[in-house]
C-alpha positions in Angstrom: 95.8 76.6 104.8 94.0 73.5 104.2 91.0 72.9 102.1 88.6 72.3 105.3 90.1 75.8 106.5 89.6 77.2 103.0 85.9 76.3 103.0 85.5 77.8 106.5 87.2 81.2 106.2 85.2 84.7 106.4 85.7 87.0 104.0 85.1 90.4 104.3 86.3 93.8 102.7 88.8 96.5 104.0 86.2 98.9 106.1 87.5 102.6 106.4 85.9 105.2 108.6 85.3 108.7 108.5 84.0 111.8 109.9 82.6 115.1 108.6 86.1 116.8 108.3 88.2 113.7 106.8 89.3 115.0 103.3 88.2 113.8 100.3 90.9 112.9 98.7 91.6 110.3 101.9 87.9 109.0 101.0 88.9 108.8 97.3 92.3 106.8 97.3 90.9 104.2 99.9 87.5 103.6 97.5 90.4 103.3 94.6 92.2 100.7 96.8 88.8 98.8 97.1 88.0 99.8 100.4 84.6 100.0 101.5 83.0 103.0 103.8 82.0 102.6 107.2 78.3 102.9 107.0 77.3 103.9 111.2 74.0 103.3 110.6 74.6 99.6 109.6 77.9 98.6 110.4 79.0 97.1 113.9 81.0 99.8 115.9 84.0 97.5 115.7 83.6 96.7 112.3 86.4 98.5 110.6 90.1 98.5 109.9 90.9 102.2 109.5 89.3 105.4 110.9 91.1 108.3 109.4 89.8 112.0 110.8 91.2 115.2 111.2 90.9 115.6 114.8 92.6 114.1 117.7 90.8 110.6 119.1 90.2 110.2 122.9 92.3 107.9 125.3 89.2 106.1 125.6 89.0 105.2 121.8 93.0 104.6 121.9 92.0 101.9 124.5 89.1 100.4 123.0 91.0 100.0 119.2 90.9 96.1 118.2 94.0 94.6 116.6 93.0 94.7 113.3 92.1 98.3 113.3 94.2 101.4 113.0 93.7 105.2 114.3 95.4 107.9 112.2 97.0 110.0 115.5 98.8 109.1 118.4 97.7 110.5 121.7 99.0 113.7 122.9 100.8 115.4 119.7 99.5 118.5 120.2 102.4 119.0 122.6 104.5 119.2 118.9 101.7 120.5 116.9 100.8 123.6 118.9 103.0 126.5 118.4 103.6 127.6 122.0 104.1 123.8 123.4 106.6 123.4 120.8 108.6 126.0 121.4 108.5 125.2 125.5 109.8 121.3 124.6 112.4 122.8 122.4 113.6 125.0 124.6 113.5 122.5 127.7 115.4 120.1 125.0 117.9 122.8 124.3 118.6 123.7 128.4 119.4 119.9 128.6 121.2 118.9 125.7 122.7 122.3 124.4 122.0 125.4 122.3 124.1 124.1 119.3 122.2 120.6 118.7 118.6 122.5 118.6 119.8 125.6 117.2 117.3 125.0 114.2 114.6 126.7 116.1 114.4 130.7 116.1 114.3 132.3 119.5 110.8 132.2 120.5 109.3 133.9 123.4 105.5 132.6 124.5 102.9 135.4 125.2 102.4 136.4 127.5 104.1 134.9 130.0 107.3 135.8 128.6 106.6 139.3 127.6 108.8 141.3 129.9 111.6 139.2 128.8 111.0 139.9 125.0 110.7 143.4 126.0 114.4 143.0 127.6 115.8 141.4 124.6 113.9 143.5 121.9 115.8 146.5 123.5 119.2 144.6 124.0 119.1 144.1 120.4 117.8 147.7 119.4 120.8 149.2 121.4 123.3 146.8 120.0 122.1 147.4 116.2 121.5 151.2 116.5 119.7 152.4 113.9 119.2 149.1 112.1 115.9 147.5 113.0 115.1 144.2 114.5 112.2 141.7 112.7 110.0 140.0 114.9 107.1 137.7 113.8 104.2 137.1 116.0 102.0 134.0 115.6 98.8 133.0 117.4 99.2 129.5 119.0 96.5 127.6 117.5 95.7 129.0 114.4 97.3 127.5 110.9 97.2 128.7 107.5 98.5 131.9 107.8 96.0 134.0 110.1 96.6 136.1 112.6 100.5 136.2 111.6 102.3 139.9 112.0 105.9 140.8 111.3 106.8 144.1 113.0 110.4 146.2 113.8 108.6 148.2 116.3 107.5 146.9 119.8 104.3 149.2 119.8 103.2 147.4 116.7 103.1 144.1 119.0 99.3 143.3 119.4 98.0 139.8 120.7 94.6 138.9 122.4 95.2 135.0 122.9 98.1 132.6 123.3 101.1 133.8 120.9 105.0 133.3 120.1 106.8 136.1 119.1 110.0 134.7 117.2 112.9 136.2 115.5 112.1 136.9 112.0 114.5 135.2 109.6 115.9 138.2 107.1 117.9 136.1 105.0 115.7 133.6 103.8 116.7 131.6 100.7 115.2 133.0 97.2 114.6 132.2 94.2 114.4 135.3 91.4 113.8 137.1 95.0 110.9 135.0 95.9 110.9 133.5 99.3 110.0 130.1 100.0 109.7 127.1 102.5 109.4 123.6 102.6 106.3 121.6 103.3 108.2 118.2 104.9 105.8 115.2 105.3 106.9 113.1 108.3 104.8 109.9 109.5 105.6 108.4 112.9 105.0 105.0 112.8 105.2 104.4 116.5 106.4 105.9 119.5 107.1 103.0 121.4 109.3 101.8 119.8 110.3 105.3 117.6 109.8 104.7 114.0 110.3 108.0 112.0 109.6 107.9 108.0 110.1 110.9 106.0 108.4 111.6 102.8 110.9 112.2 99.9 108.5 113.7 98.0 106.6 117.1 99.3 106.0 120.8 98.8 107.8 124.3 98.4 105.5 126.7 98.7 106.3 130.2 97.3 105.0 133.9 98.3 103.5 135.4 95.0 105.3 139.3 95.9 108.9 139.6 95.9 110.7 139.8 99.3 110.8 143.3 100.6 112.0 143.9 104.0 110.9 147.4 103.7 107.1 146.3 103.7 106.3 144.3 106.6 102.4 144.4 105.5 102.4 143.2 102.7 101.5 139.1 103.8 102.1 137.9 99.9 105.6 139.0 100.2 106.7 137.5 103.9 104.5 134.2 104.1 104.2 131.2 102.0 101.1 129.8 103.2 99.2 128.8 99.8 95.9 129.6 101.5 97.5 133.5 101.9 98.9 133.6 98.3 96.0 131.9 96.2 94.1 134.8 96.8 96.8 137.3 95.8 96.8 139.4 92.5 100.4 137.8 91.4 99.2 134.2 91.6 98.2 133.3 88.5 100.9 135.5 86.8 103.7 133.7 85.2 106.8 134.9 88.1 110.1 135.0 86.5 112.0 132.0 88.0 109.0 130.6 89.8 106.0 130.0 87.2 102.4 130.4 88.2 101.1 129.6 91.2 102.8 129.4 94.4 104.0 125.7 94.6 107.0 123.4 93.2 107.4 119.3 94.2 110.0 119.2 96.3 112.0 117.2 93.8 112.0 120.4 91.5 113.4 122.1 94.1 116.6 119.8 95.3 117.3 119.4 91.2 116.9 123.6 91.2 119.5 123.6 94.1 121.8 120.8 92.6 122.1 123.2 89.0 123.1 125.7 91.4 126.3 123.2 92.7 124.7 123.3 95.9 125.4 119.9 98.5 121.7 118.8 98.4 122.7 115.6 100.8 124.0 117.4 103.0 120.8 119.9 103.6 118.7 116.4 103.4 120.8 115.1 105.9 120.3 118.5 108.0 116.3 118.1 108.0 116.3 114.7 109.1 118.3 115.3 112.2 115.6 118.3 112.5 112.8 116.2 112.1 114.3 113.6 114.5 115.3 116.2 117.3 111.9 117.8 117.2 110.2 114.8 117.6 112.2 113.8 120.4 111.7 116.5 122.4 108.2 114.8 123.1 108.5 110.9 122.4 109.1 110.2 126.3 105.7 111.8 127.2 103.8 110.2 124.4 101.3 108.0 126.2 101.5 104.3 125.0 98.9 103.7 122.7 99.2 100.9 120.2 97.7 100.6 116.5 98.0 104.1 115.8 100.2 106.6 113.3 100.6 109.7 112.5 101.1 112.3 109.3 103.0 115.8 110.2 103.6 118.4 108.0 106.4 120.2 109.0 107.1 123.6 107.8 111.0 124.1 107.2 112.9 127.6 106.1 116.0 127.4 104.5 118.2 130.4 104.7 120.7 131.6 102.5 123.7 129.3 103.9 121.1 126.6 103.5 120.5 126.1 107.1 117.0 124.6 107.5 115.1 126.3 110.3 111.8 124.5 111.9 108.8 126.7 111.6 106.2 124.7 112.9 105.0 121.2 112.4 101.4 120.8 111.7 98.5 118.5 112.7 96.6 116.7 110.0 98.5 118.7 107.3 96.2 120.1 104.6 95.3 117.4 101.9 93.2 119.8 99.4 94.4 119.6 95.9 94.5 123.4 94.8 96.5 123.0 92.2 98.5 120.1 90.1 101.4 120.1 92.0 99.0 119.1 95.1 97.5 116.3 92.9 100.9 114.9 91.9 102.7 115.0 95.5 99.6 114.6 97.8 97.9 111.7 95.8 100.6 109.1 96.0 101.4 110.3 99.8 98.1 108.9 100.8 98.9 105.7 98.5 102.4 105.2 100.3 100.7 105.7 103.8 98.2 103.4 103.1 101.3 100.9 101.9 103.2 102.1 105.0 100.6 101.1 107.2 100.3 97.4 106.1 103.4 97.2 104.4 105.5 94.5 106.4 103.4 91.5 106.1 101.7 92.1 102.9 100.6 88.8 101.8 101.5 87.0 104.9 98.3 85.1 106.6 97.9 83.7 109.9 95.4 81.0 110.9 93.5 82.3 114.4 91.2 79.4 115.3 92.5 79.4 118.5 89.9 82.2 118.7 87.1 79.8 118.5 86.3 80.8 115.4 88.6 79.4 111.9 89.3 82.4 109.9 92.4 84.1 108.0 93.6 87.5 109.2 95.9 89.3 107.0 99.0 91.8 108.2 96.8 94.6 109.0 94.8 92.2 111.5 98.0 90.7 113.1 98.6 90.1 116.9 102.2 89.8 117.2 105.0 89.6 114.7 108.0 88.9 116.9 108.3 85.4 115.1 108.2 87.7 111.4 111.6 87.4 109.4 113.8 90.7 110.0 112.6 93.1 107.3 116.0 94.6 106.4 119.7 93.8 107.2 122.1 95.6 109.7 124.2 97.4 106.9 120.9 99.1 106.0 122.0 101.6 108.5 125.1 103.1 106.9 123.2 103.5 103.9 120.4 105.6 105.4 122.7 108.2 106.7 123.5 109.2 103.4 122.7 107.2 99.8 119.7 105.8 101.3 118.1 109.4 101.3 118.5 109.4 97.1 115.3 108.2 95.2 117.6 105.2 94.0 115.6 102.6 95.4 116.7 100.1 93.0 120.1 100.5 93.7 119.5 100.3 97.7 117.5 97.0 97.0 120.4 95.5 95.8 122.5 96.2 98.2 120.2 95.0 101.1 119.2 91.9 99.3 116.1 91.2 101.5 114.0 93.9 100.9 110.8 92.5 98.7 110.3 93.6 95.0 107.5 96.6 95.5 103.7 94.7 94.6 100.6 96.3 95.7 99.2 95.0 98.5 96.0 94.9 96.9 97.0 92.4 94.8 98.9 89.9 97.6 95.3 90.4 99.4 94.1 88.3 96.3 93.9 84.9 98.4 92.1 82.0 97.2 89.1 80.9 99.5 86.2 78.9 98.9 84.5 79.7 95.6 81.1 80.1 97.5 83.1 83.5 99.3 84.5 85.8 96.1 83.6 86.4 92.8 84.6 84.3 89.7 87.3 86.1 88.8 89.5 89.1 90.0 90.7 92.1 87.3 94.0 92.1 86.2 96.4 94.8 88.4 98.2 97.0 85.8 99.8 99.6 89.0 99.5 100.1 92.1 96.3 102.6 91.9 94.5 100.1 89.8 90.3 100.5 91.1 89.1 96.9 91.7 87.2 95.1 94.5 89.7 94.2 97.5 89.2 91.5 99.9 90.6 91.4 103.3 90.3 88.8 105.8 89.9 89.6 109.6 88.3 88.4 112.9 85.0 89.1 113.8 84.4 91.4 117.1 82.8 88.2 118.7 85.7 85.7 118.2 88.4 88.1 119.8 86.6 88.6 123.0 87.4 85.4 123.8 91.0 85.6 124.0 92.4 87.8 126.8 95.6 89.5 127.5 96.1 90.0 123.6 99.8 91.6 123.3 99.6 95.1 121.8 100.4 95.1 118.1 102.6 98.4 117.2 102.6 99.1 113.6 106.7 99.6 113.9 107.8 96.6 115.6 107.3 94.1 112.9 110.4 91.8 112.8 111.7 93.9 115.7 113.2 95.9 112.8 111.6 98.5 110.3 111.9 98.5 106.7 113.9 101.3 105.1 111.9 102.1 102.7 107.5 101.6 101.7 106.9 103.7 98.6 108.6 107.2 98.9 108.9 106.8 102.5 112.3 106.7 103.9 113.3 105.5 107.6 115.1 108.0 109.5 114.8 106.9 112.9 116.4 104.4 114.0 118.9 105.4 112.1 122.0 102.7 113.4 122.3 100.0 115.8 122.8 101.7 118.6 119.5 104.0 118.3 117.5 100.6 117.1 118.9 99.1 120.8 118.2 102.5 122.8 114.2 102.0 121.2 114.1 98.5 122.7 112.9 98.8 126.6 111.6 102.4 126.4 113.5 105.1 124.8 117.1 105.8 126.0 117.4 109.7 125.0 120.2 110.0 126.1 122.2 107.4 124.2 120.1 108.6 121.0 121.0 112.2 121.6 124.7 110.8 121.6 124.5 109.2 118.4 123.0 112.2 116.8 125.8 114.2 118.6 128.3 112.4 116.6 126.8 112.7 113.0 126.4 116.5 113.3 129.9 116.6 114.5 130.9 115.2 111.3 128.8 117.7 109.1 130.6 120.7 107.3 129.0 124.0 109.2 128.2 127.2 107.5 129.8 130.7 108.1 127.1 131.7 110.6 127.2 128.4 112.3 131.0 128.9 112.8 130.2 132.5 114.4 128.3 130.8 117.2 130.5 128.7 118.5 133.1 131.0 118.6 130.5 133.5 120.6 
């Protein structure tokens, strides 16, 4: 950039927009990173960079998004996060591609439409089991945090007054000191077209606070792992054997525990990755085209005593409240890493957009296109992503890939030298990625962009046509090889992707229960 161009540069801080329900954690992290909060009364309607809210956006919001803006939701994702819709999509995929590939979903009936089918299955199973009870769980389709859930073994106890699903209850969960637990896995879909999925390598393990007991189905603190249920229980603050106080572990602590028990944690990670990919594939072809958006999902996954992962549900706008120290350690870094993820590929890369009628410089977050950007990862990364890349050894991964840049805070990269009148005399020294200081970002005004027609939509996932393998604790899990990368180039070739996934699944060892399923 020349001296003349520097003198005419427009300098503006990054701005985030929220609503009344946006989590405080999100606002605090963005403020820490030097962002400014959007003022609804003062700011121009287009004068913001990131709009984060807990509710879905309208299609008109997606249509009107500017090239320098990001929305934190894709359109149409309730197909995944509403329990009855999810069950319907997984059933559809199971019918097309086979029950074995989608065996991670418990047998599910959607009420009231499937009531007769459920009664027939209930009667068949009761006859087969004789005096042994069968167990089912009933969940309202649109409620969360454990509300309205009931577990039953007698048909007369089934009561519902809204859209509901009834699932086979997993009676052999993996227990730690006889306490049931499940995993909250965070997944970020950076784009649906092309499909790009990142899985967060840290997460939460949520415990029931009473010991698992099938003889008492009414005790929610024995069967439900929702923290909203258990934090009000009598045993929440007790120092529980093998678990400790409270009801949460970090995911890394859980996997360390598995390794101490000689469990193949890498195999479990790979199964979880496949579960996540296959679940998202069930809606991917039907998600409307939309640019400049991303989505954070919370996958709730139960591990049984054969170390098979079961998908319980997928959460829209997963909770970001900080109820305990475990929440703080996981969720704060999660939000920091998401901000890195949505602006990672072109950190520090600046382009001139004087062709828009106003000399200005914009940063990565407001790029229009990226097809000339250098490829972020080399082709051999995909072999790593099927195994060792799921570990936390990022340094070793960087050495193997050789083109992945050394991790640098994007705030530091935004410290661009411009005219003396535009910026304060000095910036504070950055000590780490969470240092609080005033960060500045350059983007074009809404007026200058109106002069450019037919702007190519920018997708977060299409920089260099190849996504990065790791950003913070986010690891790329799709595309996972050259074939799946090619299958996303011109629309999603679902059959080809499923074929590649099937090859991976076939290479994995099976559990005794899965062997029995294949033989029957």
